[in-house]
N, CA, C and O atoms as a DFTB+ gen file, in Angstrom:
220 C
 N C O
     1  1     118.204      37.083     113.765
     2  2     118.736      38.354     114.147
     3  2     117.954      39.475     113.440
     4  3     117.646      39.370     112.253
     5  1     117.642      40.535     114.176
     6  2     116.867      41.647     113.626
     7  2     117.716      42.480     112.670
     8  3     118.867      42.814     112.950
     9  1     117.113      42.798     111.547
    10  2     117.802      43.614     110.547
    11  2     117.050      44.931     110.419
    12  3     115.830      44.915     110.260
    13  1     117.726      46.057     110.481
    14  2     117.014      47.328     110.350
    15  2     116.440      47.520     108.948
    16  3     117.057      47.151     107.949
    17  1     115.247      48.105     108.902
    18  2     114.608      48.354     107.607
    19  2     115.282      49.525     106.912
    20  3     115.904      50.379     107.544
    21  1     115.139      49.540     105.591
    22  2     115.669      50.673     104.846
    23  2     114.785      51.886     105.102
    24  3     113.575      51.759     105.290
    25  1     115.388      53.029     105.106
    26  2     114.650      54.258     105.362
    27  2     113.851      54.637     104.116
    28  3     114.382      54.642     103.005
    29  1     112.556      54.959     104.312
    30  2     111.739      55.374     103.172
    31  2     111.989      56.857     102.894
    32  3     112.292      57.634     103.799
    33  1     111.857      57.218     101.646
    34  2     112.156      58.593     101.259
    35  2     111.084      59.538     101.793
    36  3     109.967      59.124     102.104
    37  1     111.443      60.801     101.891
    38  2     110.508      61.824     102.380
    39  2     109.336      61.954     101.415
    40  3     108.200      62.157     101.843
    41  1     109.602      61.840     100.118
    42  2     108.549      61.956      99.118
    43  2     107.491      60.864      99.294
    44  3     106.294      61.150      99.266
    45  1     107.927      59.622      99.473
    46  2     106.977      58.522      99.665
    47  2     106.174      58.717     100.948
    48  3     104.970      58.463     100.982
    49  1     106.845      59.164     101.993
    50  2     106.176      59.398     103.267
    51  2     105.107      60.481     103.119
    52  3     104.007      60.351     103.657
    53  1     105.433      61.548     102.389
    54  2     104.505      62.662     102.181
    55  2     103.300      62.219     101.348
    56  3     102.171      62.625     101.624
    57  1     103.538      61.387     100.330
    58  2     102.443      60.878      99.488
    59  2     101.475      60.051     100.325
    60  3     100.260      60.233     100.237
    61  1     102.012      59.139     101.138
    62  2     101.159      58.300     101.988
    63  2     100.352      59.140     102.965
    64  3      99.170      58.878     103.187
    65  1     100.984      60.139     103.543
    66  2     100.319      61.005     104.512
    67  2      99.187      61.788     103.864
    68  3      98.116      61.940     104.450
    69  1      99.427      62.289     102.640
    70  2      98.390      63.042     101.934
    71  2      97.204      62.165     101.554
    72  3      96.061      62.620     101.600
    73  1      97.459      60.916     101.181
    74  2      96.375      59.985     100.870
    75  2      95.541      59.734     102.128
    76  3      94.313      59.692     102.059
    77  1      96.193      59.570     103.259
    78  2      95.505      59.331     104.526
    79  2      94.656      60.541     104.909
    80  3      93.519      60.392     105.357
    81  1      95.211      61.739     104.730
    82  2      94.474      62.957     105.055
    83  2      93.270      63.141     104.131
    84  3      92.212      63.592     104.568
    85  1      93.436      62.787     102.846
    86  2      92.357      62.956     101.883
    87  2      91.166      62.067     102.243
    88  3      90.015      62.452     102.033
    89  1      91.444      60.880     102.784
    90  2      90.355      59.998     103.221
    91  2      89.530      60.647     104.318
    92  3      88.303      60.557     104.309
    93  1      90.187      61.293     105.252
    94  2      89.488      61.999     106.320
    95  2      88.694      63.175     105.806
    96  3      87.609      63.467     106.309
    97  1      89.228      63.856     104.803
    98  2      88.533      65.001     104.213
    99  2      87.217      64.557     103.589
   100  3      86.189      65.202     103.795
   101  1      87.236      63.453     102.822
   102  2      86.019      62.995     102.163
   103  2      84.990      62.500     103.177
   104  3      83.790      62.694     102.983
   105  1      85.448      61.864     104.256
   106  2      84.525      61.402     105.292
   107  2      83.850      62.590     105.970
   108  3      82.649      62.554     106.240
   109  1      84.621      63.643     106.247
   110  2      84.065      64.835     106.876
   111  2      83.084      65.539     105.939
   112  3      82.040      66.020     106.378
   113  1      83.419      65.600     104.658
   114  2      82.547      66.239     103.677
   115  2      81.216      65.497     103.569
   116  3      80.158      66.118     103.469
   117  1      81.277      64.177     103.589
   118  2      80.069      63.361     103.502
   119  2      79.197      63.543     104.745
   120  3      77.976      63.657     104.643
   121  1      79.833      63.568     105.913
   122  2      79.093      63.757     107.161
   123  2      78.444      65.139     107.200
   124  3      77.306      65.277     107.647
   125  1      79.161      66.161     106.734
   126  2      78.618      67.513     106.713
   127  2      77.436      67.601     105.755
   128  3      76.436      68.253     106.054
   129  1      77.550      66.952     104.616
   130  2      76.474      66.957     103.634
   131  2      75.225      66.280     104.194
   132  3      74.113      66.765     103.987
   133  1      75.400      65.170     104.897
   134  2      74.273      64.469     105.507
   135  2      73.627      65.327     106.589
   136  3      72.401      65.402     106.671
   137  1      74.444      65.975     107.421
   138  2      73.908      66.840     108.476
   139  2      73.149      68.015     107.879
   140  3      72.112      68.419     108.405
   141  1      73.657      68.563     106.789
   142  2      73.002      69.688     106.129
   143  2      71.643      69.274     105.567
   144  3      70.665      70.009     105.705
   145  1      71.578      68.114     104.942
   146  2      70.316      67.652     104.380
   147  2      69.315      67.287     105.476
   148  3      68.111      67.466     105.296
   149  1      69.803      66.779     106.606
   150  2      68.907      66.476     107.723
   151  2      68.320      67.746     108.313
   152  3      67.148      67.777     108.689
   153  1      69.132      68.795     108.395
   154  2      68.652      70.037     109.004
   155  2      67.644      70.761     108.111
   156  3      66.760      71.452     108.617
   157  1      67.764      70.612     106.793
   158  2      66.821      71.266     105.885
   159  2      65.583      70.413     105.641
   160  3      64.574      70.917     105.148
   161  1      65.644      69.144     105.977
   162  2      64.501      68.254     105.785
   163  2      64.415      67.671     104.385
   164  3      63.391      67.085     104.034
   165  1      65.449      67.812     103.582
   166  2      65.449      67.297     102.216
   167  2      66.147      65.950     102.114
   168  3      66.713      65.631     101.069
   169  1      66.119      65.167     103.158
   170  2      66.919      63.953     103.176
   171  2      66.101      62.718     102.851
   172  3      65.026      62.511     103.414
   173  1      66.608      61.896     101.942
   174  2      66.014      60.587     101.689
   175  2      66.363      59.625     102.808
   176  3      65.667      58.634     103.030
   177  1      67.443      59.922     103.509
   178  2      67.915      59.078     104.602
   179  2      66.842      58.950     105.686
   180  3      66.567      57.849     106.163
   181  1      66.238      60.073     106.072
   182  2      65.210      60.080     107.117
   183  2      63.960      59.387     106.624
   184  3      63.333      58.636     107.372
   185  1      63.586      59.626     105.374
   186  2      62.388      58.990     104.819
   187  2      62.521      57.475     104.801
   188  3      61.552      56.766     105.071
   189  1      63.705      56.974     104.489
   190  2      63.922      55.528     104.466
   191  2      63.777      54.942     105.856
   192  3      63.200      53.866     106.017
   193  1      64.295      55.637     106.868
   194  2      64.208      55.143     108.247
   195  2      62.752      55.148     108.711
   196  3      62.297      54.192     109.339
   197  1      62.024      56.218     108.406
   198  2      60.614      56.323     108.803
   199  2      59.790      55.228     108.126
   200  3      58.941      54.605     108.764
   201  1      60.036      54.996     106.850
   202  2      59.301      53.962     106.128
   203  2      59.578      52.576     106.699
   204  3      58.671      51.747     106.772
   205  1      60.812      52.315     107.103
   206  2      61.150      51.006     107.667
   207  2      60.485      50.817     109.027
   208  3      60.064      49.706     109.347
   209  1      60.381      51.866     109.831
   210  2      59.773      51.724     111.149
   211  2      58.259      51.586     111.047
   212  3      57.649      50.955     111.910
   213  1      57.635      52.154     110.021
   214  2      56.191      52.067     109.852
   215  2      55.758      50.704     109.330
   216  3      54.621      50.293     109.565
   217  1      56.622      50.005     108.638
   218  2      56.260      48.696     108.059
   219  2      56.175      47.616     109.088
   220  3      55.882      46.468     108.756
């Protein structure tokens, strides 16, 4: 027989939600930083790809 779960508190729900949002913030910040370095040409990322294709 199915038993209903206990209700989680608003505080716990808010903490979990903020942790989830913070993960998205860091991913966006990292992507923006990579795009910025690619546009200025100061990226090691591009140099690594070019070196791998030349080998």
